[in-house]
N, C-alpha and C positions, 0 to 999 in steps of 0.2 A: 718336114714336120715343125710344126709352130709350139712354142713353148707352152708345157702344159702341168704344170706343178705349182705349188702354194708353198709359202714360207714358213719357216719353224724360228726359233731362238735357241742359240746355244743352250745345251742340256747336258745332265748329268742324272745318272738313273740312280735311284735307291730302292732297297727291298724294305718288306713291311717294318723292319726292326729301325729303320732310318739308316743304317749303314749303307757303305759302298756297295753295289751289287756286282762290281767289276774290279774292287780294288787290288788282285792279284793278277787280272788279265794282260795277256800278251794280244789282244784282239783290241784294232780301232774299226769302229765304222763311222766312215766320214761318208759326209751326203751332200748335195748340192740341192736346192729346191726354190723354187720359184713364187712371188706373189701374184695373187689375182684377186680384184675386190668383187667378192660374191656373197650372198645372203645365205650365211651356215645355219639358217633356221628353217630354210625353206629348200622347195622342190630342186631352185636353183644349185645349191650346194651339194643336193644328193646326187643330181644329174650331171652336175659338173665334172670335166676330163681331169680335173687339177687339183682335186682334194678327194679326201676319203673323211666322211663323217661317221664318228663313234662315239656313242655314249654322250652326244649331244657337243662333242667339241672336234672340229675341222682341224685336218691334218693334211699334210702335203703328200703325194701319193709316194714319193721317194721317203719323205721322212717316216710314210706309215711302216713301209715296208724295212726300215733300218729299224726302227721300234721292235717288228717280230722280229728281227733277225738278233736284236740285245737279248730279248727276252730268252731267245731258245739255244744261242750260242754264247751268250756273254758277251762281254766287251765293252769299251767305252764309246758311248756317240758323240760325234761330233759334229756340229753343223759348219758347211762353207760358206761363209757370208761375206758380201760385198761391201766397202766403202761405201760407194755411192749405190741410194738406193733403188731398185726399178721401179716403172711405173705400177699401179695398183688395177689399172685399166688394161684390158686384153689388147687392143690395137696398139696404143703407145708401148705396152710389153715388148709385144713380138717386133714392132719396129726395132724399139733400141736392142734387142737380142740379136737381130739379124744385121743391123747396121756393127754390132762388136764382130761379129763374123764375117764380114765382107771386109772389115778392115784389120783383120786379125789380131783385136785388141786384147790386152791383157788387164782385165779387171783388178783393181788393187783390192787385196782382201782384209776383212775387218776382224778377222779370228783366226787363229793359229794353232798349232800343235805343239807346245814347248817342248814335249817328251816324247818325241817321233822313236828316238833308241830304245825306248820302250817296249814297241809293238815289232811283233813276227808278221802278223797277219794284218792285212786291211782290207776290208770291205769297202768297195767304192760304189757310190750309187750317184746316180745320175739322169735326167732326164735325155733322150735322145733328140736333137734339134737339127732338125734338116740332114740327117744321117751323120751327124758329127757330136764331138761333145761340147756343152755348153762350154764360154770361154774362160769362165771362174776355173773349171777344171784344167785349162791349161794352166792358168796361174799357179793353180794350187801343185800340179805335178811338178811346176819348172821350180817350187820353192824348196823340196824336199830331196834328198838323195835317199831313194827308196832300195838302194841297192841290198841284195841278199833276202829281201820279205817277199812274200806271198801275197798278191791284190787278185781281188776277187771282185769281179763287176757286177753291178746289179742294176736294172736299168727298166722303169717304167716307158711304154713306148706306144706310138699311134699306127703302129701297124709295120714297124721297118726293124724292129728288134734291135740290136745292137750296131747293126750297120758295120761299119768297120771301126766303132771305136776301142773294141780290146785292142786292134791292133794297133791304133793310134797311140793307146797305152803303151804297150810294149815296146813300141819306138822311142815315149819321151824316157821310160823308164828300161835301159836294155839290159841292166843288171838285176833285175827285178824278176821274180816268177811269175808273169801275169795268167791267171787261170783261164780255159778253156773252157770252165764248168760253171760260168755267171749264170744268173737268172734274169730273163727278162718278162715281164708281165704286162700284157695289154695296160692301158691306162683305164679302158672301161672295167678290167676286170680286178684291179687294185684291192678295191673294197672287199673283195669276196678271196683273195687270195694268200690268207695266213696258213692254211693248210698245205698249199704248195709250197710257200715258202719254208716251213717247217720240215716236209718231205726233202725239198732240196738240200736242206743242211743235213737232217740225218742220213742223205744218200752219199755227204762228202766226210761224215763221221766228225761233224761240227757242233754236236749237242753239247752243251753244257752238265 
């Protein structure tokens, strides 16, 4: 499965008063998403497997799901970004991602969680690439000791669901509790997934 997501920037969430919406939260929503050079005002953006267009704003698939989780369950948003930027054009992007996977690379991260000890629950979002985690997720999971924390995966995909990525996360963080109740959404349905994401969170008792 080729890379099919779009890039955000690191972000924090505020409520209508301008104060932090998650100031006392023990939830972290960490996600990785990929860039693609698309026309965000035209049909290409709407039809793209990589992005969601809401109110004229283009969001990556994983980014969109992360924002719905934050709005529904609370928590702090964290974008997993790499030092080396990926190509914006689709074919070079796919080639680079495939080479990283073949070489078992660990791309250097540009963003870091400074207060990981404050979180008990970590929603971890990523696209499914050829049945595996994107390599920056390996870097992220090797950077932190998540012992005692609960990791809840979520994943936009092109038809393969989680594949074995949940097992991989559990192998990399053996002292964490990795939920088997994660959520996968077809990349073709992410733009219409808000109700499904909210129902999933409600079933887990994760409403704020």
